C-alpha positions, 0 to 999 in steps of 0.5 A: 953018280946022278945024285952027285951031279944033282947035288953039285948043280943044286949047290951051284944054283943056291950059291948063285942065288944067294950071291945075286947072280941069278937075279942079275941075269934074270934066271931066278926061276932056276930056284923054283925048278930046283925046288920042283926037282926036290919035291918028289923026293921029299914026298917019298921020304 
């Protein structure tokens, strides 16, 4: 269930990034937080 929630949040962040919503609200750093959250999974796979 946590994976589903993570994917929903990740997709929402990416959509907001590509539409420019994050930049307009000055929270573009969420993309970096998302990348840091995914990084450990990439290492172990």
